[in-house]
ChimeraX commands (.cxc) that place a marker at each C-alpha (Angstrom):
marker #1 position 15.79,-9.82,-40.46 radius 0.5
marker #1 position 19.37,-10.07,-39.08 radius 0.5
marker #1 position 20.31,-12.76,-36.65 radius 0.5
marker #1 position 20.74,-10.15,-33.85 radius 0.5
marker #1 position 17.38,-8.58,-34.55 radius 0.5
marker #1 position 15.80,-11.97,-34.77 radius 0.5
marker #1 position 17.12,-12.97,-31.39 radius 0.5
marker #1 position 15.90,-9.64,-29.91 radius 0.5
marker #1 position 12.54,-10.23,-31.49 radius 0.5
marker #1 position 12.32,-13.69,-30.02 radius 0.5
marker #1 position 13.13,-12.42,-26.46 radius 0.5
marker #1 position 10.48,-9.64,-26.83 radius 0.5
marker #1 position 8.00,-12.18,-28.03 radius 0.5
marker #1 position 8.82,-14.41,-25.10 radius 0.5
marker #1 position 8.53,-11.58,-22.59 radius 0.5
marker #1 position 5.25,-10.46,-24.12 radius 0.5
marker #1 position 3.87,-14.00,-23.88 radius 0.5
marker #1 position 4.88,-14.12,-20.20 radius 0.5
marker #1 position 3.32,-10.70,-19.55 radius 0.5
marker #1 position 0.07,-11.90,-21.21 radius 0.5
marker #1 position 0.03,-14.93,-18.96 radius 0.5
marker #1 position 0.74,-12.85,-15.93 radius 0.5
marker #1 position -2.03,-10.35,-16.71 radius 0.5
marker #1 position -4.45,-13.31,-17.23 radius 0.5
marker #1 position -3.42,-14.72,-13.91 radius 0.5
marker #1 position -3.98,-11.41,-12.29 radius 0.5
marker #1 position -7.55,-11.16,-13.77 radius 0.5
marker #1 position -6.48,-8.62,-16.40 radius 0.5
marker #1 position -7.17,-10.76,-19.42 radius 0.5
marker #1 position -8.48,-8.13,-21.88 radius 0.5
marker #1 position -6.26,-7.87,-24.93 radius 0.5
marker #1 position -3.40,-5.34,-24.59 radius 0.5
marker #1 position -0.78,-4.11,-26.87 radius 0.5
marker #1 position 2.78,-3.90,-25.65 radius 0.5
marker #1 position 5.51,-1.73,-26.83 radius 0.5
marker #1 position 9.04,-0.65,-26.14 radius 0.5
marker #1 position 9.97,1.92,-23.60 radius 0.5
marker #1 position 7.67,4.96,-24.21 radius 0.5
marker #1 position 9.49,8.12,-25.29 radius 0.5
marker #1 position 10.67,10.12,-22.25 radius 0.5
marker #1 position 10.43,7.12,-19.88 radius 0.5
marker #1 position 13.35,5.24,-18.25 radius 0.5
marker #1 position 14.24,1.96,-19.60 radius 0.5
marker #1 position 13.26,-0.28,-16.74 radius 0.5
marker #1 position 15.89,-2.94,-17.40 radius 0.5
marker #1 position 18.58,-0.14,-16.90 radius 0.5
marker #1 position 16.78,1.05,-13.86 radius 0.5
marker #1 position 16.58,-2.37,-12.23 radius 0.5
marker #1 position 20.29,-3.08,-13.04 radius 0.5
marker #1 position 21.24,0.25,-11.39 radius 0.5
marker #1 position 18.89,-0.50,-8.51 radius 0.5
marker #1 position 20.65,-3.79,-7.73 radius 0.5
marker #1 position 24.16,-2.62,-8.53 radius 0.5
marker #1 position 25.48,-2.32,-4.86 radius 0.5
marker #1 position 24.42,-6.01,-4.36 radius 0.5
marker #1 position 25.31,-7.51,-7.69 radius 0.5
marker #1 position 28.83,-8.31,-6.84 radius 0.5
marker #1 position 27.67,-10.84,-4.22 radius 0.5
marker #1 position 25.54,-12.52,-6.89 radius 0.5
marker #1 position 28.40,-14.66,-8.19 radius 0.5
marker #1 position 26.28,-17.24,-9.95 radius 0.5
marker #1 position 23.31,-17.06,-12.24 radius 0.5
marker #1 position 21.05,-18.59,-9.53 radius 0.5
marker #1 position 22.07,-15.92,-7.04 radius 0.5
marker #1 position 21.62,-13.15,-9.60 radius 0.5
marker #1 position 18.09,-14.46,-10.36 radius 0.5
marker #1 position 17.34,-14.58,-6.64 radius 0.5
marker #1 position 18.70,-11.00,-6.26 radius 0.5
marker #1 position 16.41,-9.86,-9.15 radius 0.5
marker #1 position 13.44,-11.52,-7.62 radius 0.5
marker #1 position 14.00,-9.91,-4.23 radius 0.5
marker #1 position 14.58,-6.57,-5.85 radius 0.5
marker #1 position 11.33,-6.73,-7.91 radius 0.5
marker #1 position 9.41,-7.60,-4.74 radius 0.5
marker #1 position 10.96,-4.62,-2.85 radius 0.5
marker #1 position 10.50,-2.27,-5.84 radius 0.5
marker #1 position 6.82,-3.10,-6.32 radius 0.5
marker #1 position 6.06,-3.15,-2.53 radius 0.5
marker #1 position 7.47,0.36,-2.27 radius 0.5
marker #1 position 4.59,1.61,-4.48 radius 0.5
marker #1 position 2.05,0.83,-1.67 radius 0.5
marker #1 position 1.22,2.57,1.56 radius 0.5
marker #1 position 3.17,1.32,4.61 radius 0.5
marker #1 position 0.20,-0.78,5.90 radius 0.5
marker #1 position -0.56,-2.32,2.71 radius 0.5
marker #1 position 3.08,-2.87,1.94 radius 0.5
marker #1 position 3.65,-4.81,5.26 radius 0.5
marker #1 position 0.58,-6.92,4.57 radius 0.5
marker #1 position 1.83,-7.87,1.11 radius 0.5
marker #1 position 5.38,-8.51,2.25 radius 0.5
marker #1 position 4.28,-10.63,5.17 radius 0.5
marker #1 position 2.21,-12.72,2.89 radius 0.5
marker #1 position 4.82,-13.12,0.22 radius 0.5
marker #1 position 7.81,-13.79,2.48 radius 0.5
marker #1 position 5.98,-16.12,4.88 radius 0.5
marker #1 position 4.74,-18.17,1.98 radius 0.5
marker #1 position 8.09,-18.29,0.21 radius 0.5
marker #1 position 10.38,-18.63,3.20 radius 0.5
marker #1 position 9.15,-20.36,6.32 radius 0.5
marker #1 position 12.69,-20.09,7.74 radius 0.5
marker #1 position 14.77,-16.96,7.54 radius 0.5
marker #1 position 11.79,-14.81,6.90 radius 0.5
marker #1 position 12.95,-12.00,9.33 radius 0.5
marker #1 position 16.32,-11.78,7.55 radius 0.5
marker #1 position 14.58,-11.47,4.19 radius 0.5
marker #1 position 12.30,-8.72,5.51 radius 0.5
marker #1 position 15.48,-6.79,6.58 radius 0.5
marker #1 position 16.94,-7.10,3.04 radius 0.5
marker #1 position 13.72,-6.07,1.46 radius 0.5
marker #1 position 13.32,-3.06,3.86 radius 0.5
marker #1 position 16.90,-1.94,2.92 radius 0.5
marker #1 position 15.98,-2.21,-0.80 radius 0.5
marker #1 position 12.76,-0.24,-0.23 radius 0.5
marker #1 position 14.74,2.54,1.40 radius 0.5
marker #1 position 17.20,2.52,-1.64 radius 0.5
marker #1 position 14.18,2.84,-4.04 radius 0.5
marker #1 position 12.65,5.65,-2.00 radius 0.5
marker #1 position 16.00,7.44,-1.76 radius 0.5
marker #1 position 17.36,7.16,-5.31 radius 0.5
marker #1 position 14.36,6.13,-7.55 radius 0.5
marker #1 position 11.41,7.80,-5.96 radius 0.5
marker #1 position 10.68,9.68,-9.09 radius 0.5
marker #1 position 9.94,6.48,-11.00 radius 0.5
marker #1 position 6.40,5.30,-10.37 radius 0.5
marker #1 position 6.11,2.16,-12.56 radius 0.5
marker #1 position 5.51,-1.31,-11.25 radius 0.5
marker #1 position 7.92,-4.02,-12.52 radius 0.5
marker #1 position 5.96,-6.76,-14.13 radius 0.5
marker #1 position 7.58,-9.97,-15.51 radius 0.5
marker #1 position 11.17,-9.88,-16.53 radius 0.5
marker #1 position 13.43,-12.13,-18.51 radius 0.5
marker #1 position 17.11,-12.84,-17.77 radius 0.5
marker #1 position 19.23,-14.46,-20.42 radius 0.5
marker #1 position 22.76,-15.45,-19.82 radius 0.5
marker #1 position 25.05,-15.17,-22.86 radius 0.5
marker #1 position 28.80,-15.31,-23.52 radius 0.5
marker #1 position 28.95,-11.66,-23.19 radius 0.5
marker #1 position 27.16,-11.47,-19.83 radius 0.5
marker #1 position 23.50,-11.13,-18.82 radius 0.5
marker #1 position 20.73,-9.58,-20.80 radius 0.5
marker #1 position 17.74,-8.34,-18.85 radius 0.5
marker #1 position 14.32,-7.50,-20.35 radius 0.5
marker #1 position 11.83,-5.91,-18.05 radius 0.5
marker #1 position 8.11,-5.31,-18.58 radius 0.5
marker #1 position 6.57,-2.54,-16.44 radius 0.5
marker #1 position 3.44,-0.49,-16.01 radius 0.5
marker #1 position 3.39,2.90,-17.79 radius 0.5
marker link #1:1,2 radius 0.2
marker link #1:2,3 radius 0.2
marker link #1:3,4 radius 0.2
marker link #1:4,5 radius 0.2
marker link #1:5,6 radius 0.2
marker link #1:6,7 radius 0.2
marker link #1:7,8 radius 0.2
marker link #1:8,9 radius 0.2
marker link #1:9,10 radius 0.2
marker link #1:10,11 radius 0.2
marker link #1:11,12 radius 0.2
marker link #1:12,13 radius 0.2
marker link #1:13,14 radius 0.2
marker link #1:14,15 radius 0.2
marker link #1:15,16 radius 0.2
marker link #1:16,17 radius 0.2
marker link #1:17,18 radius 0.2
marker link #1:18,19 radius 0.2
marker link #1:19,20 radius 0.2
marker link #1:20,21 radius 0.2
marker link #1:21,22 radius 0.2
marker link #1:22,23 radius 0.2
marker link #1:23,24 radius 0.2
marker link #1:24,25 radius 0.2
marker link #1:25,26 radius 0.2
marker link #1:26,27 radius 0.2
marker link #1:27,28 radius 0.2
marker link #1:28,29 radius 0.2
marker link #1:29,30 radius 0.2
marker link #1:30,31 radius 0.2
marker link #1:31,32 radius 0.2
marker link #1:32,33 radius 0.2
marker link #1:33,34 radius 0.2
marker link #1:34,35 radius 0.2
marker link #1:35,36 radius 0.2
marker link #1:36,37 radius 0.2
marker link #1:37,38 radius 0.2
marker link #1:38,39 radius 0.2
marker link #1:39,40 radius 0.2
marker link #1:40,41 radius 0.2
marker link #1:41,42 radius 0.2
marker link #1:42,43 radius 0.2
marker link #1:43,44 radius 0.2
marker link #1:44,45 radius 0.2
marker link #1:45,46 radius 0.2
marker link #1:46,47 radius 0.2
marker link #1:47,48 radius 0.2
marker link #1:48,49 radius 0.2
marker link #1:49,50 radius 0.2
marker link #1:50,51 radius 0.2
marker link #1:51,52 radius 0.2
marker link #1:52,53 radius 0.2
marker link #1:53,54 radius 0.2
marker link #1:54,55 radius 0.2
marker link #1:55,56 radius 0.2
marker link #1:56,57 radius 0.2
marker link #1:57,58 radius 0.2
marker link #1:58,59 radius 0.2
marker link #1:59,60 radius 0.2
marker link #1:60,61 radius 0.2
marker link #1:61,62 radius 0.2
marker link #1:62,63 radius 0.2
marker link #1:63,64 radius 0.2
marker link #1:64,65 radius 0.2
marker link #1:65,66 radius 0.2
marker link #1:66,67 radius 0.2
marker link #1:67,68 radius 0.2
marker link #1:68,69 radius 0.2
marker link #1:69,70 radius 0.2
marker link #1:70,71 radius 0.2
marker link #1:71,72 radius 0.2
marker link #1:72,73 radius 0.2
marker link #1:73,74 radius 0.2
marker link #1:74,75 radius 0.2
marker link #1:75,76 radius 0.2
marker link #1:76,77 radius 0.2
marker link #1:77,78 radius 0.2
marker link #1:78,79 radius 0.2
marker link #1:79,80 radius 0.2
marker link #1:80,81 radius 0.2
marker link #1:81,82 radius 0.2
marker link #1:82,83 radius 0.2
marker link #1:83,84 radius 0.2
marker link #1:84,85 radius 0.2
marker link #1:85,86 radius 0.2
marker link #1:86,87 radius 0.2
marker link #1:87,88 radius 0.2
marker link #1:88,89 radius 0.2
marker link #1:89,90 radius 0.2
marker link #1:90,91 radius 0.2
marker link #1:91,92 radius 0.2
marker link #1:92,93 radius 0.2
marker link #1:93,94 radius 0.2
marker link #1:94,95 radius 0.2
marker link #1:95,96 radius 0.2
marker link #1:96,97 radius 0.2
marker link #1:97,98 radius 0.2
marker link #1:98,99 radius 0.2
marker link #1:99,100 radius 0.2
marker link #1:100,101 radius 0.2
marker link #1:101,102 radius 0.2
marker link #1:102,103 radius 0.2
marker link #1:103,104 radius 0.2
marker link #1:104,105 radius 0.2
marker link #1:105,106 radius 0.2
marker link #1:106,107 radius 0.2
marker link #1:107,108 radius 0.2
marker link #1:108,109 radius 0.2
marker link #1:109,110 radius 0.2
marker link #1:110,111 radius 0.2
marker link #1:111,112 radius 0.2
marker link #1:112,113 radius 0.2
marker link #1:113,114 radius 0.2
marker link #1:114,115 radius 0.2
marker link #1:115,116 radius 0.2
marker link #1:116,117 radius 0.2
marker link #1:117,118 radius 0.2
marker link #1:118,119 radius 0.2
marker link #1:119,120 radius 0.2
marker link #1:120,121 radius 0.2
marker link #1:121,122 radius 0.2
marker link #1:122,123 radius 0.2
marker link #1:123,124 radius 0.2
marker link #1:124,125 radius 0.2
marker link #1:125,126 radius 0.2
marker link #1:126,127 radius 0.2
marker link #1:127,128 radius 0.2
marker link #1:128,129 radius 0.2
marker link #1:129,130 radius 0.2
marker link #1:130,131 radius 0.2
marker link #1:131,132 radius 0.2
marker link #1:132,133 radius 0.2
marker link #1:133,134 radius 0.2
marker link #1:134,135 radius 0.2
marker link #1:135,136 radius 0.2
marker link #1:136,137 radius 0.2
marker link #1:137,138 radius 0.2
marker link #1:138,139 radius 0.2
marker link #1:139,140 radius 0.2
marker link #1:140,141 radius 0.2
marker link #1:141,142 radius 0.2
marker link #1:142,143 radius 0.2
marker link #1:143,144 radius 0.2
marker link #1:144,145 radius 0.2
marker link #1:145,146 radius 0.2
marker link #1:146,147 radius 0.2
view
């Protein structure tokens, strides 16, 4: 196995372990098999990168980029629910995470949801855990998603 392939295999193994832990946490602990992007489906790491592109220039540090990704994933997944359910989920998540500045965060998430609905409405996959690795050459994003 080449060094490059070995590193990629290690990242995939790490993401698979995180996905398994996430599924167990959500009560979905039955064994599942994970695979790469199914044929004919969008590669979700590329979709997520394109989704946040207009905002990425403001994410000038790794910490800011990670926060942007977190907010984008919340918005993306919330967009998959009906308006009433979406609002209930967002109120819960945002109020728990941000006792101050919650209203501003809701505005940002609403903007991202509108972007998702306008440009990515054809993609009906939830984003599950993701892994961001910073390298000399830039960032590397691995994304697990529903099929």
